[in-house]
C-alpha positions, 0 to 999 in steps of 0.5 A: 535500517528501515522500518515500515509500520502499517495501520488500518485494515480489518473486516468490511462489507462489500461497497464499504471503505477502508484506509491504510497507512504506512509510516517509514522510518530510518534510511528511506533514501532520497528517491523512492517509491512507496506503495501497496501490494496484496496477496490473496490465498493461493495467489502471488503478491501483486501490485495495488498502487505505488506513488513516487515523491513527485506524485506520479502514481501507478494503479492495478487495473482492478483498483483504478477509480476505486482506490486512491494512493497518497503520501506525505513526504515530510512524514514518510507516510503513504496512505491507501484509501479504498472505496467500493470494496469488493470480495475479491479485494480480500487479502493481506496488504503489504506496504513497500518502500522501493529505494532507487537512490542512493541505494537500491533496496526493497523493504516490506511492512508486516502486512495487514489483513483486509476481508471484504464480505458480501 
């Protein structure tokens, strides 16, 4: 069993910053990616940023140079520092654990709402 516990999020004015955290517990796998996805009302869930244990990252073009993903492998925790937030960043943010080896599976956090106001 895998459990992902998210924290952070909330309401912020445009131009502000927020930090999300997600702690994974259980069988998280030896090789995995951890990251964040988001879903705005009426839209599909989309990738925000992911990071593997080695430090390789991938960001959505819309968040590059504004968001930074980091992780503490010892704590199985991933963070997302979001700066220069825009109203279009509003949505529910989901933590994702994508296990590659020895098992392939995806697990999701419960989601946390982020609202960016003008």
